[in-house]
LUMLUM-378368 format. One line per 10 residues: their letters; for each residue x, y, z of N, C-alpha, C, O, CB. Coordinates in steps of 0.2 Angstrom, whole numbers. Glycine has a CB too. Layout:
N
a> X Y Z X Y Z X Y Z X Y Z X Y Z; ...;
This chain:
303
xxxxxxxxxx> -32 -31 91 -31 -24 93 -24 -22 91 -19 -26 92 -32 -23 101; -23 -16 87 -17 -14 85 -13 -12 91 -15 -10 96 -18 -8 80; -6 -11 89 -1 -9 94 -3 -1 96 -2 1 102 6 -9 92; -5 3 91 -6 10 92 -12 10 97 -12 14 102 -7 13 86; -17 6 96 -23 7 100 -22 5 107 -24 8 112 -29 2 97; -18 -1 108 -16 -3 115 -12 2 118 -12 4 124 -12 -9 114; -7 6 114 -3 11 117 -7 17 120 -6 19 125 2 14 112; -12 19 116 -17 24 118 -21 23 124 -22 27 128 -21 26 112; -23 16 124 -27 14 130 -23 14 136 -25 17 142 -30 7 129; -16 12 136 -12 12 142 -11 20 144 -10 21 150 -6 9 140;
xxxxxxxxxx> -10 24 139 -8 31 140 -14 34 144 -13 38 148 -7 35 133; -20 32 142 -26 35 145 -26 33 153 -29 37 157 -33 33 142; -23 27 154 -23 25 161 -17 28 165 -17 30 171 -23 18 162; -11 29 161 -5 31 164 -5 39 165 -2 41 171 1 29 160; -8 43 161 -7 50 162 -10 52 168 -7 56 172 -10 53 156; -16 50 170 -19 53 176 -15 51 182 -14 55 187 -26 50 177; -12 45 182 -8 42 188 -2 47 188 1 49 193 -6 35 187; 1 48 182 7 52 182 6 59 185 10 62 188 10 53 175; 0 62 183 -2 69 185 -3 69 193 -1 73 196 -9 71 182; -6 63 196 -7 63 203 0 62 207 1 66 212 -11 57 205;
xxxxxxxxxx> 4 58 204 11 58 207 15 64 207 18 66 212 15 52 203; 14 68 201 18 75 201 15 79 206 18 83 209 17 77 194; 8 79 207 5 84 211 6 82 218 7 87 222 -3 83 210; 7 76 220 9 74 227 16 76 229 17 79 234 8 66 228; 20 74 224 27 76 225 28 84 225 32 87 230 32 73 220; 25 87 221 25 94 220 22 98 226 24 103 228 23 97 214; 17 95 229 14 98 235 17 97 241 15 100 246 7 95 235; 22 92 242 25 91 248 30 96 249 34 99 245 29 84 247; 30 99 256 35 104 257 42 103 256 44 97 258 34 106 265; 45 107 253 52 106 251 57 109 256 57 115 258 54 110 244;
xxxxxxxxxx> 60 104 259 65 106 265 72 107 262 75 103 259 65 100 270; 74 113 264 80 116 262 81 115 254 75 115 251 86 112 265; 86 114 251 86 113 244 86 106 242 92 103 242 93 117 241; 81 103 242 80 96 240 81 94 233 77 94 229 73 93 242; 88 93 231 89 93 224 86 86 221 84 86 215 97 92 223; 86 81 224 83 75 222 76 76 220 73 73 215 84 69 227; 72 79 224 65 80 223 64 85 217 60 83 213 61 84 229; 68 90 216 68 94 210 69 90 203 66 90 198 73 100 210; 75 86 204 76 81 198 71 77 196 69 76 191 83 77 199; 68 74 202 62 69 201 56 72 197 53 70 193 60 66 207;
xxxxxxxxxx> 55 79 200 49 82 196 50 84 189 46 84 185 48 89 200; 57 86 188 59 87 181 58 81 176 55 82 171 66 90 181; 60 76 179 60 69 175 52 67 174 50 66 168 63 64 179; 48 68 179 41 66 178 38 71 174 34 69 170 38 66 185; 39 77 174 36 82 170 38 81 163 34 82 158 38 89 172; 45 80 161 47 78 155 44 72 152 42 72 146 55 77 154; 43 67 156 40 61 154 32 62 152 30 59 147 40 55 160; 29 66 156 22 68 155 21 71 148 17 70 144 19 72 160; 26 76 147 26 80 140 27 75 134 23 75 129 31 85 140; 32 71 135 34 66 129 28 61 128 26 60 123 40 62 131;
xxxxxxxxxx> 25 59 134 20 54 133 14 57 130 10 55 126 18 51 140; 12 64 132 6 67 129 7 69 122 3 68 118 5 74 133; 13 71 120 15 72 113 14 66 108 11 66 103 22 75 112; 17 60 111 17 54 107 9 52 106 8 50 101 21 49 111; 5 52 112 -2 50 111 -5 55 106 -9 52 102 -5 51 118; -4 61 106 -7 66 101 -5 64 94 -9 65 90 -5 73 103; 1 62 93 4 61 87 0 55 84 -2 54 78 11 60 87; -1 50 88 -4 43 86 -11 45 85 -14 42 80 -3 38 92; -15 49 89 -22 51 88 -23 54 81 -27 53 78 -24 55 94; -18 59 80 -18 63 73 -17 58 67 -21 59 62 -13 68 73;
xxxxxxxxxx> -13 53 68 -11 49 63 -17 44 61 -19 43 56 -5 44 64; -21 42 67 -27 38 66 -32 42 63 -36 39 59 -29 35 73; -33 48 64 -38 52 61 -37 53 54 -41 53 50 -38 59 65; -30 54 52 -28 55 45 -30 49 41 -32 49 35 -21 57 44; -28 43 44 -29 36 41 -37 35 40 -39 33 35 -27 31 45; -41 37 45 -48 37 44 -51 41 38 -55 39 34 -52 38 50; -48 47 38 -50 52 33 -48 49 26 -52 50 21 -47 59 34; -42 47 26 -40 44 19 -44 38 17 -46 37 11 -32 41 20; -46 34 22 -50 28 21 -57 30 18 -60 28 13 -51 24 27; -60 35 21 -66 38 19 -66 41 12 -70 41 8 -69 44 24;
xxxxxxxxxx> -60 44 11 -59 47 4 -59 42 -1 -62 42 -7 -53 51 4; -55 36 0 -55 31 -5 -62 28 -6 -64 26 -11 -50 25 -2; -66 27 0 -73 24 -1 -77 29 -5 -81 26 -9 -76 23 6; -76 35 -4 -80 40 -8 -79 40 -15 -83 40 -20 -79 47 -5; -72 39 -17 -70 38 -24 -73 32 -27 -75 32 -33 -63 38 -24; -73 26 -23 -76 20 -26 -83 21 -27 -86 18 -32 -74 14 -21; -87 24 -22 -94 25 -22 -96 29 -29 -101 28 -32 -97 28 -16; -91 34 -30 -93 38 -36 -92 34 -42 -96 36 -47 -88 44 -36; -88 29 -43 -87 25 -49 -94 22 -50 -97 22 -55 -82 20 -48; -97 18 -45 -103 15 -45 -109 20 -47 -113 18 -51 -105 11 -39;
xxxxxxxxxx> -109 25 -43 -114 30 -44 -115 33 -51 -120 33 -54 -114 36 -39; -109 35 -54 -109 38 -61 -111 33 -66 -115 34 -71 -102 40 -62; -108 26 -65 -110 21 -71 -117 19 -70 -120 19 -75 -105 15 -70; -120 18 -64 -127 16 -64 -132 21 -66 -137 20 -68 -128 13 -57; -130 27 -64 -134 33 -66 -135 33 -74 -140 35 -77 -132 40 -64; -129 32 -77 -129 32 -85 -133 26 -88 -136 26 -93 -122 32 -87; -132 20 -84 -135 14 -87 -142 14 -86 -146 11 -90 -132 8 -83; -145 18 -81 -152 17 -80 -156 19 -86 -162 17 -88 -154 22 -74; -153 24 -90 -157 26 -96 -155 23 -102 -159 23 -107 -156 34 -97; -149 19 -102 -147 16 -108 -151 10 -110 -152 8 -116 -140 14 -107;
xxxxxxxxxx> -154 6 -105 -158 0 -106 -164 2 -110 -166 -1 -115 -160 -3 -99; -167 8 -108 -173 10 -112 -171 12 -119 -175 10 -124 -177 16 -108; -166 15 -120 -163 17 -126 -162 11 -131 -164 11 -136 -157 22 -126; -159 6 -127 -157 0 -131 -163 -4 -133 -164 -6 -139 -153 -5 -127; -168 -4 -129 -174 -8 -131 -178 -4 -136 -181 -7 -141 -179 -8 -124; -178 3 -136 -181 6 -141 -178 5 -148 -181 5 -153 -181 14 -140; -171 5 -148 -168 4 -154 -169 -3 -157 -170 -4 -163 -160 4 -153; -170 -8 -153 -172 -15 -155 -179 -15 -158 -180 -19 -163 -171 -20 -149; -183 -12 -155 -190 -12 -157 -192 -7 -162 -198 -7 -165 -195 -12 -151; -188 -3 -163 -189 3 -168 -186 3 -174 -186 -3 -178 -188 9 -165;
xxxxxxxxxx> -183 8 -176 -180 9 -183 -174 4 -184 -174 2 -190 -178 16 -184; -170 2 -179 -164 -2 -181 -166 -9 -183 -163 -11 -188 -160 -3 -175; -172 -11 -181 -174 -18 -183 -178 -17 -189 -179 -22 -193 -179 -21 -177; -181 -12 -191 -185 -11 -197 -180 -10 -203 -183 -10 -209 -189 -5 -197; -174 -9 -202 -169 -9 -208 -169 -16 -212 -168 -16 -218 -162 -8 -205; -171 -21 -208 -171 -27 -212 -177 -31 -209 -176 -35 -204 -164 -31 -211; -183 -31 -212 -189 -34 -209 -189 -41 -209 -192 -44 -205 -195 -31 -213; -186 -44 -214 -186 -52 -214 -181 -55 -210 -181 -61 -208 -185 -54 -221; -176 -51 -208 -170 -54 -204 -168 -49 -199 -165 -44 -201 -164 -57 -208; -169 -49 -193 -167 -44 -188 -160 -44 -186 -158 -40 -181 -171 -45 -182;
xxxxxxxxxx> -156 -49 -188 -149 -49 -186 -145 -43 -187 -141 -41 -183 -145 -55 -189; -146 -39 -193 -142 -33 -194 -144 -28 -189 -139 -25 -186 -143 -31 -201; -150 -27 -188 -152 -22 -183 -150 -23 -176 -148 -19 -173 -160 -21 -183; -151 -29 -174 -149 -31 -167 -141 -31 -166 -139 -28 -161 -151 -38 -165; -137 -32 -171 -130 -32 -171 -128 -25 -170 -124 -23 -166 -127 -35 -177; -131 -20 -174 -130 -13 -173 -132 -10 -166 -128 -6 -164 -133 -9 -179; -137 -13 -164 -139 -10 -157 -135 -13 -152 -133 -9 -147 -147 -13 -156; -133 -19 -153 -128 -22 -148 -121 -18 -148 -119 -17 -142 -127 -30 -149; -119 -17 -154 -112 -13 -154 -113 -7 -151 -108 -4 -148 -110 -13 -162; -119 -3 -152 -120 3 -149 -120 3 -142 -117 7 -138 -126 6 -152;
xxxxxxxxxx> -123 -2 -139 -123 -3 -132 -116 -5 -129 -115 -2 -124 -128 -9 -130; -112 -8 -132 -105 -10 -130 -101 -3 -130 -97 -2 -126 -102 -15 -135; -102 1 -136 -99 7 -136 -101 12 -130 -96 15 -127 -100 11 -143; -107 11 -129 -110 16 -123 -107 13 -116 -104 17 -112 -117 15 -123; -106 7 -115 -104 4 -109 -96 6 -108 -94 8 -103 -105 -3 -109; -92 5 -114 -85 7 -114 -84 15 -112 -80 17 -109 -82 5 -120; -89 19 -115 -88 26 -114 -90 28 -107 -87 32 -104 -93 30 -119; -95 24 -104 -97 25 -97 -91 23 -93 -89 27 -88 -103 21 -96; -88 18 -94 -82 16 -90 -76 21 -91 -73 23 -86 -79 9 -92; -75 23 -97 -70 28 -98 -71 35 -94 -67 38 -91 -69 29 -105;
xxxxxxxxxx> -77 37 -95 -79 43 -91 -78 43 -84 -76 47 -81 -86 45 -93; -80 37 -81 -79 36 -74 -72 36 -72 -70 38 -67 -83 30 -71; -68 32 -76 -61 32 -74 -57 38 -75 -53 40 -70 -58 27 -79; -59 42 -80 -56 49 -80 -58 53 -74 -53 58 -72 -58 53 -87; -63 53 -71 -65 56 -66 -62 53 -59 -61 57 -54 -73 57 -65; -61 47 -59 -58 43 -54 -51 45 -52 -49 46 -47 -58 36 -55; -47 46 -58 -40 48 -57 -38 53 -63 -38 51 -69 -35 42 -57; -36 59 -61 -35 64 -66 -28 62 -70 -24 59 -67 -34 71 -63; -28 64 -76 -22 63 -80 -20 56 -82 -15 54 -84 -16 66 -77; -25 51 -80 -24 44 -82 -25 43 -89 -30 45 -92 -28 40 -78;
xxxxxxxxxx> -20 40 -93 -20 39 -100 -22 31 -101 -19 27 -98 -13 40 -104; -28 30 -104 -30 23 -104 -34 22 -110 -37 27 -113 -34 21 -98; -36 16 -112 -41 14 -116 -45 8 -114 -43 4 -110 -38 12 -123; -51 8 -116 -56 3 -113 -59 -1 -120 -61 2 -124 -62 6 -109; -58 -7 -119 -61 -11 -125 -66 -17 -123 -65 -19 -117 -55 -15 -129; -70 -18 -127 -74 -24 -126 -73 -29 -132 -75 -27 -138 -82 -23 -125; -71 -35 -131 -70 -40 -136 -75 -45 -135 -76 -49 -130 -63 -43 -135; -78 -46 -141 -84 -51 -141 -82 -58 -145 -78 -57 -150 -90 -48 -145; -83 -63 -142 -82 -70 -145 -88 -72 -149 -94 -72 -147 -80 -75 -140; -86 -74 -155 -92 -77 -160 -90 -84 -162 -84 -85 -164 -93 -72 -166;
xxxxxxxxxx> -94 -88 -162 -93 -95 -165 -95 -95 -172 -101 -94 -174 -97 -100 -160; -91 -98 -176 -92 -99 -183 -89 -105 -186 -83 -106 -186 -90 -93 -188; -93 -110 -187 -90 -117 -190 -85 -120 -185 -80 -122 -187 -87 -116 -197; -88 -120 -179 -83 -123 -173 -77 -119 -172 -72 -122 -169 -82 -130 -175; -77 -113 -174 -71 -109 -173 -73 -103 -170 -78 -100 -171 -67 -107 -180; -69 -101 -165 -70 -95 -161 -66 -89 -164 -60 -89 -165 -68 -95 -153; -70 -83 -165 -67 -77 -168 -68 -72 -163 -73 -71 -160 -70 -76 -175; -63 -67 -163 -64 -61 -158 -64 -55 -162 -60 -54 -167 -58 -61 -153; -69 -51 -160 -69 -44 -163 -70 -39 -158 -74 -40 -153 -74 -44 -169; -68 -33 -159 -69 -27 -154 -75 -24 -156 -76 -21 -161 -63 -22 -155;
xxxxxxxxxx> -80 -24 -151 -87 -21 -152 -88 -15 -148 -93 -12 -148 -92 -26 -151; -83 -13 -144 -83 -7 -139 -76 -4 -138 -72 -8 -137 -87 -9 -133; -76 2 -138 -70 5 -138 -71 12 -135 -75 16 -137 -66 6 -144; -67 14 -130 -67 21 -127 -60 23 -125 -56 18 -124 -72 22 -122; -58 29 -123 -52 31 -121 -52 37 -116 -57 40 -116 -47 32 -127; -47 38 -113 -46 44 -108 -46 50 -112 -45 50 -118 -40 43 -104; -48 56 -109 -48 62 -112 -42 65 -115 -42 69 -119 -51 67 -107; -36 62 -112 -30 65 -115 -27 60 -120 -22 62 -123 -24 65 -109; -31 55 -122 -28 50 -127 -32 52 -134 -38 52 -134 -30 43 -125; -28 53 -139 -31 55 -145 -30 49 -151 -30 51 -157 -28 61 -148;
xxxxxxxxxx> -29 43 -149 -28 38 -153 -34 36 -157 -40 37 -155 -26 31 -150; -34 35 -163 -40 33 -168 -42 26 -166 -38 21 -166 -38 34 -175; -48 25 -165 -50 18 -163 -51 14 -169 -56 11 -171 -57 18 -159; -45 12 -173 -45 8 -179 -47 1 -177 -49 -3 -182 -39 9 -182; -47 -1 -171 -48 -8 -169 -55 -10 -171 -57 -16 -172 -47 -9 -161; -60 -5 -171 -67 -6 -172 -68 -9 -179 -72 -12 -181 -71 0 -171; -63 -7 -184 -64 -8 -191 -60 -15 -193 -60 -17 -198 -61 -3 -195; -56 -18 -188 -52 -24 -190 -57 -30 -190 -62 -30 -187 -47 -25 -184; -55 -34 -195 -59 -40 -195 -58 -45 -189 -53 -44 -186 -57 -44 -202; -63 -49 -188 -62 -54 -183 -56 -58 -183 -54 -60 -188 -68 -59 -182;
xxxxxxxxxx> -53 -59 -177 -47 -63 -176 -49 -70 -174 -52 -71 -169 -42 -60 -172; -46 -76 -177 -47 -82 -175 -43 -84 -168 -38 -82 -168 -46 -87 -180; -46 -88 -164 -43 -90 -158 -40 -97 -160 -43 -102 -162 -48 -91 -152; -33 -97 -160 -29 -103 -162 -26 -106 -156 -26 -104 -150 -25 -102 -167; -22 -112 -157 -18 -115 -152 -12 -111 -150 -9 -113 -145 -17 -122 -154; -10 -107 -155 -4 -103 -153 -6 -95 -154 -5 -92 -159 2 -104 -159; -9 -93 -148 -11 -86 -148 -6 -81 -149 0 -82 -146 -15 -85 -142; -7 -76 -152 -2 -70 -153 -3 -65 -148 2 -61 -147 -2 -68 -160; -8 -64 -145 -10 -59 -140 -13 -62 -134 -15 -67 -134 -14 -53 -143; -12 -58 -129 -15 -61 -122 -22 -62 -122 -24 -67 -119 -13 -56 -117;
xxxxxxxxxx> -26 -58 -125 -33 -59 -125 -35 -65 -129 -40 -69 -127 -37 -53 -129; -32 -67 -134 -33 -73 -138 -31 -79 -133 -34 -84 -133 -29 -74 -144; -26 -78 -129 -24 -84 -125 -29 -85 -119 -30 -90 -117 -17 -82 -121; -32 -79 -117 -37 -80 -111 -43 -84 -114 -46 -88 -110 -39 -73 -109; -45 -82 -120 -51 -86 -123 -49 -93 -124 -53 -98 -123 -53 -83 -130; -43 -94 -127 -40 -101 -129 -40 -106 -122 -42 -112 -123 -34 -101 -132; -38 -103 -117 -37 -107 -111 -43 -106 -106 -42 -109 -101 -30 -104 -107; -48 -103 -108 -54 -102 -104 -52 -99 -97 -54 -102 -92 -58 -109 -104; -49 -94 -97 -47 -90 -91 -53 -87 -88 -55 -82 -91 -41 -85 -92; -56 -90 -83 -63 -88 -81 -62 -82 -75 -67 -79 -74 -66 -93 -78;
xxxxxxxxxx> -56 -81 -73 -56 -76 -67 -53 -70 -70 -49 -70 -75 -52 -79 -61; -54 -64 -66 -51 -58 -68 -43 -58 -68 -40 -62 -64 -53 -52 -64; -40 -54 -73 -33 -54 -73 -30 -47 -72 -33 -42 -75 -30 -57 -80; -25 -46 -68 -23 -39 -67 -15 -39 -68 -12 -43 -64 -25 -36 -60; -12 -35 -72 -5 -35 -73 -4 -28 -70 -5 -23 -73 -3 -35 -81; 0 -28 -64 0 -21 -61 6 -17 -63 6 -11 -60 1 -23 -53; 10 -19 -67 16 -15 -69 19 -17 -75 17 -22 -78 22 -16 -63; 23 -13 -78 26 -14 -85 30 -21 -85 30 -24 -90 31 -8 -86; 33 -23 -80 36 -29 -80 32 -35 -81 33 -39 -85 40 -30 -73; 26 -35 -78 21 -40 -79 18 -40 -86 17 -45 -89 15 -40 -74;
xxxxxxxxxx> 17 -34 -88 15 -33 -95 20 -36 -100 18 -39 -105 13 -25 -97; 26 -34 -99 31 -36 -104 32 -44 -104 33 -47 -109 38 -34 -101; 31 -47 -98 31 -55 -98 25 -58 -101 25 -64 -103 32 -57 -91; 19 -55 -100 13 -58 -102 9 -56 -108 5 -60 -111 8 -58 -96; 10 -50 -110 5 -47 -114 6 -49 -121 1 -52 -124 5 -39 -114; 11 -48 -124 12 -50 -131 16 -57 -132 19 -59 -128 16 -44 -135; 14 -60 -138 17 -66 -140 21 -65 -146 26 -68 -147 11 -71 -140; 18 -62 -151 21 -62 -158 20 -55 -160 17 -53 -165 18 -67 -163; 24 -50 -157 23 -43 -159 30 -40 -159 34 -42 -155 19 -39 -154; 31 -36 -164 37 -32 -165 38 -27 -160 44 -25 -158 38 -30 -172;
xxxxxxxxxx> 33 -24 -158 33 -18 -154 33 -21 -147 29 -24 -144 27 -14 -155; 38 -19 -143 38 -21 -136 33 -18 -132 31 -12 -133 45 -18 -132; 29 -22 -128 24 -19 -124 25 -13 -120 20 -9 -118 21 -25 -120; 31 -13 -117 32 -7 -112 32 0 -116 32 5 -113 39 -8 -109; 33 -1 -123 32 5 -127 25 8 -126 24 14 -128 34 4 -134; 20 4 -124 13 7 -125 10 6 -118 7 11 -115 10 3 -130; 9 0 -116 5 -2 -110 9 -2 -104 15 -5 -104 1 -8 -111; 6 1 -98 10 1 -92 6 -4 -87 9 -8 -83 10 8 -89; 0 -4 -87 -4 -9 -83 -10 -12 -87 -12 -9 -92 -7 -5 -77; -13 -17 -85 -18 -20 -89 -23 -24 -84 -21 -28 -80 -15 -25 -94;
xxxxxxxxxx> -30 -23 -86 -35 -27 -82 -39 -30 -87 -41 -27 -92 -39 -23 -77; -41 -37 -86 -46 -40 -90 -51 -44 -86 -49 -47 -82 -42 -45 -95; -57 -43 -88 -63 -46 -84 -67 -50 -89 -70 -47 -93 -67 -40 -81; -67 -57 -88 -71 -61 -93 -78 -60 -92 -80 -59 -86 -68 -68 -92; -82 -60 -97 -89 -60 -96 -91 -67 -98 -90 -70 -103 -93 -55 -101; -95 -70 -93 -96 -77 -94 -104 -78 -95 -108 -75 -92 -94 -81 -87; -105 -83 -99 -112 -85 -100 -115 -89 -95 -111 -91 -90 -113 -89 -107; -121 -91 -95 -124 -95 -90 -121 -102 -90 -121 -105 -84 -132 -96 -91; -118 -104 -95 -115 -111 -96 -107 -110 -94 -103 -115 -94 -115 -113 -103; -105 -104 -91 -98 -103 -89 -93 -103 -94 -88 -106 -94 -97 -108 -83;
xxxxxxxxxx> -96 -100 -100 -91 -100 -106 -90 -92 -107 -94 -88 -106 -94 -103 -112; -84 -91 -109 -82 -84 -110 -85 -82 -117 -83 -84 -122 -74 -83 -110; -89 -77 -116 -92 -74 -122 -90 -67 -124 -91 -64 -129 -100 -74 -122; -86 -64 -119 -83 -57 -120 -78 -56 -115 -77 -59 -110 -89 -52 -119; -74 -50 -116 -69 -48 -112 -68 -41 -111 -68 -37 -116 -62 -51 -115; -69 -38 -105 -68 -31 -104 -61 -30 -103 -58 -33 -98 -72 -29 -98; -58 -25 -106 -51 -24 -106 -50 -16 -104 -53 -12 -107 -47 -26 -112; -45 -15 -99 -43 -8 -97 -36 -8 -97 -33 -12 -93 -46 -6 -90; -33 -4 -102 -25 -4 -102 -23 3 -101 -25 8 -104 -23 -6 -109; -19 4 -96 -16 10 -94 -10 11 -98 -5 7 -99 -14 10 -86;
xxxxxxxxxx> -9 17 -101 -4 19 -106 0 24 -104 -1 28 -99 -7 20 -113; 6 25 -107 10 31 -106 11 35 -113 10 32 -118 17 28 -104; 12 41 -112 13 45 -118 19 50 -116 20 52 -111 6 50 -119; 23 51 -122 29 56 -121 27 63 -119 31 67 -117 33 56 -127; 20 65 -120 18 72 -118 17 73 -111 16 79 -109 12 73 -123; 16 68 -107 14 68 -100 20 64 -96 20 58 -97 7 66 -98; 23 68 -91 28 65 -87 28 68 -80 27 74 -80 35 66 -90; 28 64 -75 29 57 -75 23 53 -77 17 56 -77 32 54 -68; 24 46 -79 18 42 -81 13 41 -75 15 40 -69 21 35 -83; 7 42 -76 2 41 -71 -1 34 -71 -3 32 -76 -4 46 -72;
xxxxxxxxxx> 0 31 -66 -2 24 -65 -7 23 -59 -7 27 -55 4 19 -65; -11 17 -59 -15 16 -54 -11 13 -48 -7 8 -49 -21 11 -56; -12 15 -42 -9 12 -36 -13 5 -35 -18 3 -37 -10 16 -30; -10 1 -30 -12 -5 -29 -19 -5 -26 -23 -9 -29 -8 -9 -23; -21 -1 -22 -28 -1 -19 -33 2 -25 -39 0 -25 -29 4 -13; -30 6 -29 -34 8 -35 -36 3 -40 -41 2 -43 -31 14 -38; -31 -1 -41 -32 -7 -46 -37 -12 -43 -41 -15 -46 -25 -11 -47; -37 -13 -36 -42 -17 -33 -49 -14 -34 -53 -18 -35 -40 -18 -26; -49 -8 -33 -56 -4 -34 -58 -5 -41 -64 -7 -42 -55 3 -32; -54 -4 -46 -56 -4 -53 -58 -12 -55 -63 -13 -58 -51 -2 -57;
xxxxxxxxxx> -54 -16 -52 -56 -23 -53 -62 -25 -51 -66 -28 -54 -50 -28 -50; -64 -23 -45 -70 -25 -41 -76 -22 -45 -81 -25 -46 -70 -23 -34; -75 -15 -47 -80 -11 -51 -82 -15 -57 -88 -15 -59 -78 -4 -51; -76 -16 -61 -77 -19 -68 -81 -26 -67 -85 -28 -71 -71 -20 -71; -79 -30 -62 -82 -36 -61 -90 -36 -60 -93 -40 -62 -79 -40 -54; -92 -31 -57 -99 -30 -56 -102 -27 -63 -108 -29 -64 -101 -25 -51; -98 -24 -67 -101 -21 -73 -102 -27 -78 -105 -26 -83 -97 -16 -76; -98 -32 -78 -98 -37 -83 -105 -40 -84 -107 -42 -89 -93 -43 -81; -109 -40 -78 -116 -42 -79 -120 -38 -84 -125 -41 -87 -119 -43 -72; -119 -32 -84 -122 -28 -89 -121 -30 -96 -125 -30 -101 -121 -20 -88;
xxxxxxxxxx> -114 -31 -98 -112 -34 -104 -116 -40 -106 -119 -41 -111 -105 -35 -105; -116 -45 -101 -120 -51 -101 -127 -50 -103 -130 -53 -107 -119 -55 -95; -130 -45 -100 -137 -44 -101 -138 -42 -108 -143 -44 -111 -140 -39 -96; -134 -37 -111 -135 -35 -118 -134 -41 -122 -137 -41 -127 -130 -29 -119; -129 -45 -121 -128 -51 -125 -135 -55 -125 -137 -57 -130 -122 -56 -122; -138 -56 -119 -144 -61 -119 -150 -57 -122 -154 -61 -126 -145 -62 -112; -150 -51 -122 -156 -47 -125 -155 -48 -133 -159 -49 -137 -156 -40 -123; -148 -47 -135 -147 -48 -142 -149 -55 -145 -152 -55 -150 -140 -46 -144; -147 -60 -141 -148 -66 -144 -155 -68 -143 -158 -72 -148 -144 -71 -139; -159 -66 -138 -166 -67 -138 -170 -64 -143 -174 -67 -146 -169 -65 -131;
xxxxxxxxxx> -168 -58 -145 -171 -54 -151 -170 -58 -157 -174 -58 -161 -169 -47 -151; -164 -60 -158 -162 -63 -165 -166 -70 -165 -168 -71 -170 -154 -64 -165; -166 -73 -160 -170 -80 -160 -177 -79 -161 -180 -83 -165 -169 -83 -153; -180 -73 -158 -187 -72 -160 -188 -70 -167 -193 -72 -170 -189 -66 -155; -183 -66 -170 -184 -65 -177 -184 -71 -182 -187 -71 -186 -179 -60 -179; -179 -75 -180 -179 -81 -184 -184 -86 -183 -186 -90 -188 -172 -85 -182; -187 -86 -177 -193 -91 -176 -200 -88 -178 -204 -92 -179 -193 -93 -169; -200 -81 -178 -207 -78 -180 -208 -78 -188 -203 -76 -191 -207 -71 -178; -213 -81 -190 -214 -82 -198 -215 -75 -201 -218 -70 -197 -220 -86 -200; -213 -73 -207 -213 -67 -210 -221 -66 -212 -224 -71 -214 -209 -66 -216;
xxx> -224 -60 -212 -230 -59 -214 -231 -60 -221 -237 -60 -223 -233 -52 -211; -226 -60 -225 -227 -60 -232 -227 -68 -234 -229 -69 -240 -221 -57 -236; -226 -72 -230 -226 -79 -232 -233 -82 -231 -234 -88 -232 -221 -83 -227;
């Protein structure tokens, strides 16, 4: 039980008693000028007023806290509602692309069609996350990335297969055109380090100081020039291996001041929300691999 709740409960018992005492004393006939009785009534009356005002203040504060909590819960619920409403139609669209024209582009090998469909699904998921974030907090400058891990000749390569940004951010998504980066024993960026060290749990850098200490390894540009906060959610396979990474980076811009950042409870909300969304990335991964495996195992009708 909180101190405020205990105080209010005691007040509910004390106030009626105080009223009764004041009534008894006030109803007693005053003989001559009984100064002591008058002083006592004034003190008791003042105590009653102060007690009543303090109780009302605490009750109002509790009401405001409950309203604030409800507002936060509604904002969190809106995140899930918006994303899952968008995702409900994307699965059908993704399946149609796999079974339709995208796969017919290469009839003897479906890898090209499935890769394009998977990239499109990642772009859609990142765009859905970005749209929900922009609605969750106005004027927030951010970018959303999905980094996919690929194994080639016993070497892990990372490439960006999904990208989206906030409505105030006009950066060109050149990351999508970059070649895959190898994961080495001396990572140059934080995402490479997370894959190299098999970091299986979500990572949250809540301020510029943490970003400065953790984000870059071999970069000329100081991280505080760009990123203010950072969240990374690993996407794990059934074998508990990292096959992808959802990244949300909060940025600053010289055109908007002061810098808009996520508060502590908002970071916790976003982290929990992204943690649930990672299963959708995993599902698209598994669909892609299943379709590719089916194409490789099914004999061509021309053979």
